[in-house]
MOPAC internal coordinates of N, CA, C and O (Angstrom, degrees):
PM7 1SCF
backbone

  N    0.0000 0     0.00 0     0.00 0    0    0    0
  C    1.4454 1     0.00 0     0.00 0    1    0    0
  C    1.5308 1   108.48 1     0.00 0    2    1    0
  O    1.2310 1   121.12 1   -45.86 1    3    2    1
  N    1.3064 1   115.47 1   134.14 1    3    2    1
  C    1.4692 1   120.28 1  -178.52 1    5    3    2
  C    1.5341 1   110.54 1   -80.45 1    6    5    3
  O    1.2310 1   121.22 1   -13.17 1    7    6    5
  N    1.3159 1   115.27 1   166.83 1    7    6    5
  C    1.4693 1   120.78 1   177.33 1    9    7    6
  C    1.5255 1   110.54 1   -62.36 1   10    9    7
  O    1.2310 1   120.26 1   143.10 1   11   10    9
  N    1.3144 1   117.11 1   -36.90 1   11   10    9
  C    1.4662 1   120.95 1   177.98 1   13   11   10
  C    1.5278 1   110.60 1   -63.76 1   14   13   11
  O    1.2310 1   120.65 1   136.79 1   15   14   13
  N    1.3291 1   116.37 1   -43.21 1   15   14   13
  C    1.4689 1   120.01 1   177.96 1   17   15   14
  C    1.5248 1   110.71 1   -61.28 1   18   17   15
  O    1.2310 1   120.54 1   138.17 1   19   18   17
  N    1.3187 1   116.57 1   -41.83 1   19   18   17
  C    1.4713 1   119.81 1   179.17 1   21   19   18
  C    1.5305 1   111.43 1   -63.27 1   22   21   19
  O    1.2310 1   120.71 1   137.27 1   23   22   21
  N    1.3253 1   116.24 1   -42.73 1   23   22   21
  C    1.4727 1   120.36 1   178.58 1   25   23   22
  C    1.5254 1   111.02 1   -63.62 1   26   25   23
  O    1.2310 1   120.72 1   138.20 1   27   26   25
  N    1.3222 1   116.23 1   -41.80 1   27   26   25
  C    1.4646 1   119.98 1   179.42 1   29   27   26
  C    1.5343 1   110.87 1   -65.85 1   30   29   27
  O    1.2310 1   120.10 1   139.78 1   31   30   29
  N    1.3027 1   117.42 1   -40.22 1   31   30   29
  C    1.4715 1   119.86 1   177.44 1   33   31   30
  C    1.5269 1   110.83 1   -65.40 1   34   33   31
  O    1.2310 1   120.30 1   141.17 1   35   34   33
  N    1.3124 1   117.04 1   -38.83 1   35   34   33
  C    1.4590 1   120.84 1   177.37 1   37   35   34
  C    1.5349 1   110.83 1   -64.30 1   38   37   35
  O    1.2310 1   120.60 1   135.17 1   39   38   37
  N    1.3264 1   116.47 1   -44.83 1   39   38   37
  C    1.4721 1   120.42 1   178.18 1   41   39   38
  C    1.5262 1   110.76 1   -63.80 1   42   41   39
  O    1.2310 1   120.59 1   140.45 1   43   42   41
  N    1.3295 1   116.47 1   -39.55 1   43   42   41
  C    1.4627 1   121.03 1   177.74 1   45   43   42
  C    1.5202 1   110.42 1   -62.59 1   46   45   43
  O    1.2310 1   120.61 1   136.95 1   47   46   45
  N    1.3140 1   116.44 1   -43.05 1   47   46   45
  C    1.4735 1   120.36 1   177.88 1   49   47   46
  C    1.5284 1   111.31 1   -65.41 1   50   49   47
  O    1.2310 1   120.31 1   141.98 1   51   50   49
  N    1.3203 1   117.02 1   -38.02 1   51   50   49
  C    1.4677 1   120.07 1   178.89 1   53   51   50
  C    1.5339 1   110.57 1   -63.07 1   54   53   51
  O    1.2310 1   120.27 1   135.01 1   55   54   53
  N    1.3252 1   117.09 1   -44.99 1   55   54   53
  C    1.4698 1   120.37 1   176.61 1   57   55   54
  C    1.5281 1   111.02 1   -62.54 1   58   57   55
  O    1.2310 1   120.68 1   139.85 1   59   58   57
  N    1.3194 1   116.30 1   -40.15 1   59   58   57
  C    1.4629 1   119.73 1   178.52 1   61   59   58
  C    1.5240 1   110.33 1   -63.94 1   62   61   59
  O    1.2310 1   120.31 1   141.94 1   63   62   61
  N    1.3170 1   117.02 1   -38.06 1   63   62   61
  C    1.4607 1   120.46 1   176.43 1   65   63   62
  C    1.5192 1   111.79 1   -61.38 1   66   65   63
  O    1.2310 1   120.43 1   138.37 1   67   66   65
  N    1.3283 1   116.77 1   -41.63 1   67   66   65
  C    1.4641 1   120.61 1   176.18 1   69   67   66
  C    1.5288 1   110.87 1   -63.79 1   70   69   67
  O    1.2310 1   120.77 1   139.18 1   71   70   69
  N    1.3131 1   116.14 1   -40.82 1   71   70   69
  C    1.4646 1   120.23 1   177.29 1   73   71   70
  C    1.5146 1   111.98 1   -62.96 1   74   73   71
  O    1.2310 1   120.74 1   140.49 1   75   74   73
  N    1.3287 1   116.18 1   -39.51 1   75   74   73
  C    1.4692 1   119.57 1   177.38 1   77   75   74
  C    1.5243 1   111.11 1   -66.77 1   78   77   75
  O    1.2310 1   120.40 1   140.21 1   79   78   77
  N    1.3218 1   116.84 1   -39.79 1   79   78   77
  C    1.4708 1   120.32 1   179.12 1   81   79   78
  C    1.5238 1   110.57 1   -62.80 1   82   81   79
  O    1.2310 1   120.30 1   137.00 1   83   82   81
  N    1.3262 1   117.02 1   -43.00 1   83   82   81
  C    1.4618 1   118.73 1   178.66 1   85   83   82
  C    1.5286 1   110.85 1   -67.98 1   86   85   83
  O    1.2310 1   120.34 1   142.43 1   87   86   85
  N    1.3202 1   116.96 1   -37.57 1   87   86   85
  C    1.4615 1   120.04 1   176.24 1   89   87   86
  C    1.5162 1   112.06 1   -62.28 1   90   89   87
  O    1.2310 1   120.72 1   139.24 1   91   90   89
  N    1.3196 1   116.22 1   -40.76 1   91   90   89
  C    1.4660 1   120.37 1   178.66 1   93   91   90
  C    1.5250 1   110.62 1   -64.33 1   94   93   91
  O    1.2310 1   120.51 1   138.02 1   95   94   93
  N    1.3287 1   116.64 1   -41.98 1   95   94   93
  C    1.4709 1   119.92 1   178.74 1   97   95   94
  C    1.5282 1   110.70 1   -61.57 1   98   97   95
  O    1.2310 1   120.35 1   136.96 1   99   98   97
  N    1.3242 1   116.93 1   -43.04 1   99   98   97
  C    1.4663 1   120.36 1   179.21 1  101   99   98
  C    1.5243 1   111.66 1   -65.76 1  102  101   99
  O    1.2310 1   120.60 1   143.68 1  103  102  101
  N    1.3003 1   116.45 1   -36.32 1  103  102  101
  C    1.4602 1   120.46 1  -178.09 1  105  103  102
  C    1.5288 1   112.03 1   -75.07 1  106  105  103
  O    1.2310 1   120.22 1   137.02 1  107  106  105
  N    1.3226 1   117.19 1   -42.98 1  107  106  105
  C    1.4622 1   121.70 1  -172.48 1  109  107  106
  C    1.5333 1   112.96 1   -90.89 1  110  109  107
  O    1.2310 1   120.27 1   146.70 1  111  110  109
  N    1.3158 1   117.10 1   -33.30 1  111  110  109
  C    1.4712 1   121.28 1  -175.78 1  113  111  110
  C    1.5378 1   111.45 1  -129.35 1  114  113  111
  O    1.2310 1   119.68 1  -125.97 1  115  114  113
  N    1.3162 1   118.22 1    54.03 1  115  114  113
  C    1.4694 1   119.21 1  -175.28 1  117  115  114
  C    1.5290 1   113.48 1   -61.30 1  118  117  115
  O    1.2310 1   120.04 1   140.26 1  119  118  117
  N    1.3158 1   117.53 1   -39.74 1  119  118  117
  C    1.4599 1   119.51 1  -178.53 1  121  119  118
  C    1.5231 1   112.02 1   -65.01 1  122  121  119
  O    1.2310 1   120.24 1   139.62 1  123  122  121
  N    1.3209 1   117.15 1   -40.38 1  123  122  121
  C    1.4575 1   120.21 1   179.21 1  125  123  122
  C    1.5344 1   111.31 1   -65.43 1  126  125  123
  O    1.2310 1   120.43 1   140.41 1  127  126  125
  N    1.3237 1   116.78 1   -39.59 1  127  126  125
  C    1.4646 1   120.48 1   178.32 1  129  127  126
  C    1.5255 1   109.59 1   -65.12 1  130  129  127
  O    1.2310 1   120.72 1   132.20 1  131  130  129
  N    1.3198 1   116.23 1   -47.80 1  131  130  129
  C    1.4602 1   120.96 1  -179.68 1  133  131  130
  C    1.5275 1   111.18 1   -61.81 1  134  133  131
  O    1.2310 1   120.16 1   139.59 1  135  134  133
  N    1.3211 1   117.29 1   -40.41 1  135  134  133
  C    1.4674 1   120.43 1   178.75 1  137  135  134
  C    1.5206 1   111.73 1   -58.70 1  138  137  135
  O    1.2310 1   120.44 1   147.39 1  139  138  137
  N    1.3290 1   116.76 1   -32.61 1  139  138  137
  C    1.4675 1   120.65 1  -178.29 1  141  139  138
  C    1.5267 1   113.41 1   -82.77 1  142  141  139
  O    1.2310 1   120.30 1   141.53 1  143  142  141
  N    1.3183 1   117.03 1   -38.47 1  143  142  141
  C    1.4679 1   118.00 1  -173.42 1  145  143  142
  C    1.5236 1   114.43 1  -103.57 1  146  145  143
  O    1.2310 1   119.78 1   154.95 1  147  146  145
  N    1.3161 1   118.02 1   -25.05 1  147  146  145
  C    1.4608 1   120.21 1  -177.88 1  149  147  146
  C    1.5108 1   111.73 1  -155.73 1  150  149  147
  O    1.2310 1   120.21 1  -107.29 1  151  150  149
  N    1.3210 1   117.20 1    72.71 1  151  150  149
  C    1.4610 1   120.80 1  -175.16 1  153  151  150
  C    1.5353 1   114.56 1   -57.62 1  154  153  151
  O    1.2310 1   119.60 1   158.68 1  155  154  153
  N    1.3251 1   118.37 1   -21.32 1  155  154  153
  C    1.4678 1   120.53 1   179.37 1  157  155  154
  C    1.5321 1   112.35 1   -80.10 1  158  157  155
  O    1.2310 1   120.38 1   171.82 1  159  158  157
  N    1.3235 1   116.87 1    -8.18 1  159  158  157
  C    1.4746 1   121.34 1  -179.62 1  161  159  158
  C    1.5305 1   108.92 1   -59.14 1  162  161  159
  O    1.2310 1   120.26 1   -50.52 1  163  162  161
  N    1.3418 1   117.11 1   129.48 1  163  162  161
  C    1.4700 1   119.78 1  -176.39 1  165  163  162
  C    1.5301 1   112.96 1   -67.95 1  166  165  163
  O    1.2310 1   120.90 1   -47.31 1  167  166  165
  N    1.3139 1   115.89 1   132.69 1  167  166  165
  C    1.4677 1   121.65 1  -178.23 1  169  167  166
  C    1.5227 1   112.04 1   -60.37 1  170  169  167
  O    1.2310 1   120.08 1   147.39 1  171  170  169
  N    1.3229 1   117.45 1   -32.61 1  171  170  169
  C    1.4694 1   119.33 1  -179.20 1  173  171  170
  C    1.5345 1   112.95 1   -71.86 1  174  173  171
  O    1.2310 1   120.60 1   175.17 1  175  174  173
  N    1.3092 1   116.46 1    -4.83 1  175  174  173
  C    1.4764 1   121.21 1   177.49 1  177  175  174
  C    1.5261 1   112.75 1  -106.29 1  178  177  175
  O    1.2310 1   119.80 1  -167.13 1  179  178  177
  N    1.3146 1   117.98 1    12.87 1  179  178  177
  C    1.4718 1   120.23 1   179.19 1  181  179  178
  C    1.5214 1   112.43 1   -61.45 1  182  181  179
  O    1.2310 1   120.04 1   159.40 1  183  182  181
  N    1.3203 1   117.53 1   -20.60 1  183  182  181
  C    1.4586 1   120.03 1   177.01 1  185  183  182
  C    1.5366 1   109.98 1   -60.92 1  186  185  183
  O    1.2310 1   120.15 1   149.59 1  187  186  185
  N    1.3281 1   117.31 1   -30.41 1  187  186  185
  C    1.4684 1   120.22 1   177.05 1  189  187  186
  C    1.5286 1   111.06 1   -65.68 1  190  189  187
  O    1.2310 1   120.96 1   140.92 1  191  190  189
  N    1.3223 1   115.76 1   -39.08 1  191  190  189
  C    1.4625 1   120.87 1   178.90 1  193  191  190
  C    1.5238 1   109.38 1   -65.63 1  194  193  191
  O    1.2310 1   120.45 1   136.77 1  195  194  193
  N    1.3209 1   116.74 1   -43.23 1  195  194  193
  C    1.4740 1   120.62 1   178.13 1  197  195  194
  C    1.5305 1   111.48 1   -64.85 1  198  197  195
  O    1.2310 1   120.71 1   140.66 1  199  198  197
  N    1.3274 1   116.24 1   -39.34 1  199  198  197
  C    1.4693 1   119.72 1   178.59 1  201  199  198
  C    1.5298 1   110.41 1   -63.05 1  202  201  199
  O    1.2310 1   120.48 1   137.37 1  203  202  201
  N    1.3305 1   116.69 1   -42.63 1  203  202  201
  C    1.4650 1   119.54 1   176.65 1  205  203  202
  C    1.5214 1   110.39 1   -62.75 1  206  205  203
  O    1.2310 1   120.35 1   137.78 1  207  206  205
  N    1.3236 1   116.93 1   -42.22 1  207  206  205
  C    1.4679 1   120.20 1   177.78 1  209  207  206
  C    1.5136 1   111.70 1   -58.86 1  210  209  207
  O    1.2310 1   120.54 1   137.33 1  211  210  209
  N    1.3202 1   116.58 1   -42.67 1  211  210  209
  C    1.4745 1   120.70 1   178.82 1  213  211  210
  C    1.5204 1   111.09 1   -62.96 1  214  213  211
  O    1.2310 1   120.87 1   136.23 1  215  214  213
  N    1.3315 1   115.94 1   -43.77 1  215  214  213
  C    1.4622 1   119.66 1   179.45 1  217  215  214
  C    1.5258 1   110.80 1   -62.20 1  218  217  215
  O    1.2310 1   120.42 1   138.01 1  219  218  217
  N    1.3215 1   116.80 1   -41.99 1  219  218  217
  C    1.4650 1   120.14 1   179.24 1  221  219  218
  C    1.5241 1   111.41 1   -64.06 1  222  221  219
  O    1.2310 1   120.17 1   139.74 1  223  222  221
  N    1.3268 1   117.27 1   -40.26 1  223  222  221
  C    1.4685 1   120.16 1   178.20 1  225  223  222
  C    1.5272 1   111.32 1   -61.40 1  226  225  223
  O    1.2310 1   120.26 1   134.54 1  227  226  225
  N    1.3149 1   117.10 1   -45.46 1  227  226  225
  C    1.4650 1   120.52 1  -179.38 1  229  227  226
  C    1.5291 1   110.38 1   -66.43 1  230  229  227
  O    1.2310 1   120.73 1   130.28 1  231  230  229
  N    1.3257 1   116.20 1   -49.72 1  231  230  229
  C    1.4652 1   120.56 1  -177.59 1  233  231  230
  C    1.5263 1   111.77 1   -60.43 1  234  233  231
  O    1.2310 1   120.36 1   127.70 1  235  234  233
  N    1.3050 1   116.91 1   -52.30 1  235  234  233
  C    1.4585 1   119.64 1  -175.72 1  237  235  234
  C    1.5230 1   112.15 1   -75.83 1  238  237  235
  O    1.2310 1   120.49 1   152.27 1  239  238  237
  N    1.3136 1   116.66 1   -27.73 1  239  238  237
  C    1.4590 1   119.80 1   173.88 1  241  239  238
  C    1.5185 1   111.05 1   -63.29 1  242  241  239
  O    1.2310 1   120.85 1   138.63 1  243  242  241
  N    1.3293 1   115.98 1   -41.37 1  243  242  241
  C    1.4711 1   120.05 1   177.86 1  245  243  242
  C    1.5317 1   110.78 1   -62.83 1  246  245  243
  O    1.2310 1   120.39 1   136.62 1  247  246  245
  N    1.3297 1   116.86 1   -43.38 1  247  246  245
  C    1.4696 1   120.50 1   179.82 1  249  247  246
  C    1.5268 1   110.95 1   -67.91 1  250  249  247
  O    1.2310 1   120.44 1   143.85 1  251  250  249
  N    1.3207 1   116.76 1   -36.15 1  251  250  249
  C    1.4632 1   119.99 1   177.75 1  253  251  250
  C    1.5292 1   110.30 1   -61.87 1  254  253  251
  O    1.2310 1   120.65 1   138.28 1  255  254  253
  N    1.3250 1   116.37 1   -41.72 1  255  254  253
  C    1.4690 1   120.70 1   179.41 1  257  255  254
  C    1.5250 1   112.48 1   -72.86 1  258  257  255
  O    1.2310 1   120.71 1   140.92 1  259  258  257
  N    1.3261 1   116.24 1   -39.08 1  259  258  257
  C    1.4690 1   121.45 1  -176.88 1  261  259  258
  C    1.5265 1   108.51 1  -130.96 1  262  261  259
  O    1.2310 1   119.99 1   -94.55 1  263  262  261
  N    1.3331 1   117.62 1    85.45 1  263  262  261
  C    1.4676 1   120.61 1  -177.89 1  265  263  262
  C    1.5328 1   111.64 1   -76.52 1  266  265  263
  O    1.2310 1   121.43 1  -114.58 1  267  266  265
  N    1.2895 1   114.87 1    65.42 1  267  266  265
  C    1.4621 1   123.65 1  -174.15 1  269  267  266
  C    1.5296 1   109.96 1  -101.48 1  270  269  267
  O    1.2310 1   120.16 1   -39.52 1  271  270  269
  N    1.3115 1   117.29 1   140.48 1  271  270  269
  C    1.4690 1   121.69 1  -178.66 1  273  271  270
  C    1.5248 1   111.87 1   -55.67 1  274  273  271
  O    1.2310 1   119.96 1   136.88 1  275  274  273
  N    1.3139 1   117.67 1   -43.12 1  275  274  273
  C    1.4662 1   120.23 1  -178.53 1  277  275  274
  C    1.5369 1   110.71 1   -62.30 1  278  277  275
  O    1.2310 1   120.10 1   137.78 1  279  278  277
  N    1.3099 1   117.41 1   -42.22 1  279  278  277
  C    1.4600 1   121.01 1   179.68 1  281  279  278
  C    1.5350 1   110.91 1   -68.50 1  282  281  279
  O    1.2310 1   120.30 1   141.94 1  283  282  281
  N    1.3131 1   117.04 1   -38.06 1  283  282  281
  C    1.4668 1   120.86 1   176.13 1  285  283  282
  C    1.5281 1   109.88 1   -62.18 1  286  285  283
  O    1.2310 1   120.23 1   138.84 1  287  286  285
  N    1.3067 1   117.16 1   -41.16 1  287  286  285
  C    1.4726 1   120.63 1   179.54 1  289  287  286
  C    1.5239 1   110.93 1   -62.84 1  290  289  287
  O    1.2310 1   120.20 1   137.70 1  291  290  289
  N    1.3194 1   117.22 1   -42.30 1  291  290  289
  C    1.4695 1   120.49 1   177.30 1  293  291  290
  C    1.5293 1   109.86 1   -62.46 1  294  293  291
  O    1.2310 1   120.68 1   132.97 1  295  294  293
  N    1.3241 1   116.30 1   -47.03 1  295  294  293
  C    1.4641 1   120.37 1   178.78 1  297  295  294
  C    1.5141 1   112.26 1   -60.69 1  298  297  295
  O    1.2310 1   120.15 1   139.74 1  299  298  297
  N    1.3102 1   117.31 1   -40.26 1  299  298  297
  C    1.4624 1   120.81 1   178.49 1  301  299  298
  C    1.5270 1   110.89 1   -66.03 1  302  301  299
  O    1.2310 1   120.40 1   141.73 1  303  302  301
  N    1.3146 1   116.84 1   -38.27 1  303  302  301
  C    1.4684 1   119.91 1   176.52 1  305  303  302
  C    1.5305 1   110.71 1   -62.77 1  306  305  303
  O    1.2310 1   120.56 1   137.90 1  307  306  305
  N    1.3211 1   116.53 1   -42.10 1  307  306  305
  C    1.4652 1   120.69 1   177.62 1  309  307  306
  C    1.5292 1   110.04 1   -62.63 1  310  309  307
  O    1.2310 1   120.34 1   136.58 1  311  310  309
  N    1.3252 1   116.96 1   -43.42 1  311  310  309
  C    1.4680 1   120.32 1   178.41 1  313  311  310
  C    1.5294 1   111.50 1   -63.09 1  314  313  311
  O    1.2310 1   119.83 1   140.28 1  315  314  313
  N    1.3157 1   117.93 1   -39.72 1  315  314  313
  C    1.4616 1   120.59 1   178.23 1  317  315  314
  C    1.5256 1   111.25 1   -66.82 1  318  317  315
  O    1.2310 1   120.12 1   142.11 1  319  318  317
  N    1.3247 1   117.38 1   -37.89 1  319  318  317
  C    1.4650 1   120.05 1   174.73 1  321  319  318
  C    1.5274 1   110.74 1   -62.76 1  322  321  319
  O    1.2310 1   120.97 1   138.50 1  323  322  321
  N    1.3304 1   115.76 1   -41.50 1  323  322  321
  C    1.4584 1   119.43 1   177.57 1  325  323  322
  C    1.5296 1   110.26 1   -61.55 1  326  325  323
  O    1.2310 1   120.38 1   133.29 1  327  326  325
  N    1.3303 1   116.88 1   -46.71 1  327  326  325
  C    1.4670 1   120.65 1   179.42 1  329  327  326
  C    1.5287 1   110.55 1   -58.23 1  330  329  327
  O    1.2310 1   120.40 1   135.84 1  331  330  329
  N    1.3229 1   116.85 1   -44.16 1  331  330  329
  C    1.4677 1   120.60 1   179.30 1  333  331  330
  C    1.5329 1   111.13 1   -64.10 1  334  333  331
  O    1.2310 1   120.55 1   144.26 1  335  334  333
  N    1.3224 1   116.55 1   -35.74 1  335  334  333
  C    1.4701 1   119.56 1  -179.04 1  337  335  334
  C    1.5251 1   112.12 1   -69.84 1  338  337  335
  O    1.2310 1   120.03 1   163.00 1  339  338  337
  N    1.3141 1   117.54 1   -17.00 1  339  338  337
  C    1.4644 1   121.34 1   179.31 1  341  339  338
  C    1.5278 1   112.48 1   -82.96 1  342  341  339
  O    1.2310 1   119.93 1   158.88 1  343  342  341
  N    1.3270 1   117.73 1   -21.12 1  343  342  341
  C    1.4685 1   121.90 1  -175.44 1  345  343  342
  C    1.5266 1   112.97 1   -54.47 1  346  345  343
  O    1.2310 1   118.46 1   134.60 1  347  346  345
  N    1.3254 1   120.54 1   -45.40 1  347  346  345
  C    1.4695 1   118.93 1  -179.12 1  349  347  346
  C    1.5306 1   114.33 1   -63.08 1  350  349  347
  O    1.2310 1   119.83 1   164.19 1  351  350  349
  N    1.3149 1   117.94 1   -15.81 1  351  350  349
  C    1.4563 1   121.03 1  -175.31 1  353  351  350
  C    1.5314 1   114.47 1  -101.81 1  354  353  351
  O    1.2310 1   119.50 1   174.75 1  355  354  353
  N    1.3233 1   118.55 1    -5.25 1  355  354  353
  C    1.4646 1   120.23 1  -172.02 1  357  355  354
  C    1.5240 1   114.07 1   -63.59 1  358  357  355
  O    1.2310 1   119.46 1   154.76 1  359  358  357
  N    1.3124 1   118.63 1   -25.24 1  359  358  357
  C    1.4698 1   121.11 1  -179.97 1  361  359  358
  C    1.5316 1   112.23 1   -95.12 1  362  361  359
  O    1.2310 1   120.02 1   178.69 1  363  362  361
  N    1.3018 1   117.57 1    -1.31 1  363  362  361
  C    1.4643 1   121.36 1  -178.66 1  365  363  362
  C    1.5257 1   111.39 1   -70.45 1  366  365  363
  O    1.2310 1   120.12 1   -45.58 1  367  366  365
  N    1.3380 1   117.38 1   134.42 1  367  366  365
  C    1.4661 1   119.27 1   177.36 1  369  367  366
  C    1.5379 1   112.56 1   -63.32 1  370  369  367
  O    1.2310 1   120.31 1   147.12 1  371  370  369
  N    1.3220 1   117.02 1   -32.88 1  371  370  369
  C    1.4624 1   120.12 1  -178.50 1  373  371  370
  C    1.5203 1   113.05 1   -86.58 1  374  373  371
  O    1.2310 1   120.40 1   137.84 1  375  374  373
  N    1.3001 1   116.85 1   -42.16 1  375  374  373
  C    1.4655 1   121.53 1  -171.90 1  377  375  374
  C    1.5267 1   114.19 1  -105.70 1  378  377  375
  O    1.2310 1   120.06 1   169.72 1  379  378  377
  N    1.3181 1   117.48 1   -10.28 1  379  378  377
  C    1.4594 1   121.83 1  -170.93 1  381  379  378
  C    1.5217 1   115.72 1   -55.44 1  382  381  379
  O    1.2310 1   120.50 1   126.14 1  383  382  381
  N    1.3207 1   116.65 1   -53.86 1  383  382  381
  C    1.4679 1   119.26 1  -176.85 1  385  383  382
  C    1.5286 1   111.01 1   -63.40 1  386  385  383
  O    1.2310 1   120.06 1   135.68 1  387  386  385
  N    1.3214 1   117.49 1   -44.32 1  387  386  385
  C    1.4625 1   120.73 1   178.68 1  389  387  386
  C    1.5268 1   110.73 1   -62.98 1  390  389  387
  O    1.2310 1   120.18 1   140.05 1  391  390  389
  N    1.3328 1   117.26 1   -39.95 1  391  390  389
  C    1.4683 1   121.04 1   179.09 1  393  391  390
  C    1.5233 1   111.06 1   -65.57 1  394  393  391
  O    1.2310 1   120.61 1   139.48 1  395  394  393
  N    1.3372 1   116.44 1   -40.52 1  395  394  393
  C    1.4651 1   120.03 1   178.96 1  397  395  394
  C    1.5294 1   110.98 1   -62.45 1  398  397  395
  O    1.2310 1   120.58 1   131.98 1  399  398  397
  N    1.3115 1   116.49 1   -48.02 1  399  398  397
  C    1.4661 1   120.73 1  -178.27 1  401  399  398
  C    1.5204 1   110.67 1   -66.68 1  402  401  399
  O    1.2310 1   120.61 1   131.58 1  403  402  401
  N    1.3233 1   116.43 1   -48.42 1  403  402  401
  C    1.4619 1   120.52 1  -177.69 1  405  403  402
  C    1.5284 1   111.63 1   -62.94 1  406  405  403
  O    1.2310 1   120.54 1   134.84 1  407  406  405
  N    1.3198 1   116.57 1   -45.16 1  407  406  405
  C    1.4661 1   120.46 1   179.69 1  409  407  406
  C    1.5160 1   112.61 1   -65.26 1  410  409  407
  O    1.2310 1   120.78 1   137.50 1  411  410  409
  N    1.3242 1   116.11 1   -42.50 1  411  410  409
  C    1.4683 1   119.69 1  -179.99 1  413  411  410
  C    1.5275 1   111.17 1   -65.01 1  414  413  411
  O    1.2310 1   120.47 1   135.16 1  415  414  413
  N    1.3246 1   116.71 1   -44.84 1  415  414  413
  C    1.4672 1   119.09 1   179.15 1  417  415  414
  C    1.5217 1   111.84 1   -63.29 1  418  417  415
  O    1.2310 1   120.39 1   141.20 1  419  418  417
  N    1.3275 1   116.87 1   -38.80 1  419  418  417
  C    1.4705 1   119.96 1   178.63 1  421  419  418
  C    1.5302 1   110.43 1   -63.73 1  422  421  419
  O    1.2310 1   120.21 1   136.22 1  423  422  421
  N    1.3283 1   117.20 1   -43.78 1  423  422  421
  C    1.4727 1   120.31 1   179.68 1  425  423  422
  C    1.5286 1   111.28 1   -65.52 1  426  425  423
  O    1.2310 1   120.72 1   138.61 1  427  426  425
  N    1.3236 1   116.24 1   -41.39 1  427  426  425
  C    1.4696 1   120.36 1   179.06 1  429  427  426
  C    1.5250 1   110.25 1   -64.56 1  430  429  427
  O    1.2310 1   120.27 1   135.65 1  431  430  429
  N    1.3272 1   117.08 1   -44.35 1  431  430  429
  C    1.4585 1   119.69 1   178.96 1  433  431  430
  C    1.5313 1   110.46 1   -61.76 1  434  433  431
  O    1.2310 1   120.37 1   136.29 1  435  434  433
  N    1.3275 1   116.89 1   -43.71 1  435  434  433
  C    1.4686 1   119.88 1  -178.73 1  437  435  434
  C    1.5214 1   110.98 1   -57.95 1  438  437  435
  O    1.2310 1   120.53 1   135.16 1  439  438  437
  N    1.3245 1   116.59 1   -44.84 1  439  438  437
  C    1.4674 1   120.58 1  -179.63 1  441  439  438
  C    1.5280 1   111.26 1   -68.82 1  442  441  439
  O    1.2310 1   120.39 1   135.42 1  443  442  441
  N    1.3224 1   116.85 1   -44.58 1  443  442  441
  C    1.4707 1   120.41 1  -178.75 1  445  443  442
  C    1.5208 1   110.99 1   -64.02 1  446  445  443
  O    1.2310 1   120.42 1   137.79 1  447  446  445
  N    1.3196 1   116.81 1   -42.21 1  447  446  445
  C    1.4674 1   120.40 1  -178.86 1  449  447  446
  C    1.5246 1   110.74 1   -62.52 1  450  449  447
  O    1.2310 1   120.49 1   136.61 1  451  450  449
  N    1.3138 1   116.66 1   -43.39 1  451  450  449
  C    1.4668 1   119.68 1   178.16 1  453  451  450
  C    1.5310 1   111.52 1   -65.84 1  454  453  451
  O    1.2310 1   120.64 1   144.53 1  455  454  453
  N    1.3285 1   116.38 1   -35.47 1  455  454  453
  C    1.4657 1   120.02 1  -178.24 1  457  455  454
  C    1.5254 1   112.32 1   -66.59 1  458  457  455
  O    1.2310 1   120.20 1   145.31 1  459  458  457
  N    1.3356 1   117.22 1   -34.69 1  459  458  457
  C    1.4654 1   118.93 1  -176.87 1  461  459  458
  C    1.5219 1   113.60 1  -102.51 1  462  461  459
  O    1.2310 1   119.91 1   175.31 1  463  462  461
  N    1.3196 1   117.77 1    -4.69 1  463  462  461
  C    1.4594 1   120.68 1  -176.76 1  465  463  462
  C    1.5235 1   111.70 1   -60.54 1  466  465  463
  O    1.2310 1   120.90 1   -28.80 1  467  466  465
  N    1.3245 1   115.88 1   151.20 1  467  466  465
  C    1.4701 1   119.29 1   175.44 1  469  467  466
  C    1.5167 1   110.02 1   -55.20 1  470  469  467
  O    1.2310 1   120.71 1   -35.70 1  471  470  469
  N    1.3071 1   116.25 1   144.30 1  471  470  469
  C    1.4775 1   120.64 1  -178.06 1  473  471  470
  C    1.5239 1   112.39 1   -69.27 1  474  473  471
  O    1.2310 1   120.92 1   150.39 1  475  474  473
  N    1.3102 1   115.85 1   -29.61 1  475  474  473
  C    1.4687 1   120.83 1  -179.49 1  477  475  474
  C    1.5148 1   109.80 1  -123.89 1  478  477  475
  O    1.2310 1   120.96 1   -27.26 1  479  478  477
  N    1.3078 1   115.78 1   152.74 1  479  478  477
  C    1.4642 1   119.40 1   172.96 1  481  479  478
  C    1.5120 1   108.71 1   -72.74 1  482  481  479
  O    1.2310 1   120.66 1   -22.18 1  483  482  481
  N    1.3228 1   116.34 1   157.82 1  483  482  481
  C    1.4631 1   121.55 1  -175.01 1  485  483  482
  C    1.5228 1   112.92 1   -67.24 1  486  485  483
  O    1.2310 1   119.73 1   154.80 1  487  486  485
  N    1.3067 1   118.12 1   -25.20 1  487  486  485
  C    1.4686 1   119.96 1  -175.68 1  489  487  486
  C    1.4844 1   113.24 1  -103.65 1  490  489  487
  O    1.2310 1   120.10 1   180.00 1  491  490  489

């Protein structure tokens, strides 16, 4: 493995660590997160925030363990699908702010992860 590959794997793991941290916050403290980014978000829908947190933990945990280009590509595709799924909600008085933040972060993560991912898969 070249020095560049090692640096890319380290950067990929660092991004995955950030993704896991955000997933943990959504899972463990959904109300506090919602209060900061979208106070109009309905309390009876906090299960959606927890579900997203769980998905982020699994996705980024897998990348943290195996910082492989193929796995990063799958994760980025999932993040882009999530970002696209937020578009219909951006103008909603209840869900708009949360959808804007969640969708934007997912799109940014997808692009950043692909930019720093290892050039080749490990196998």
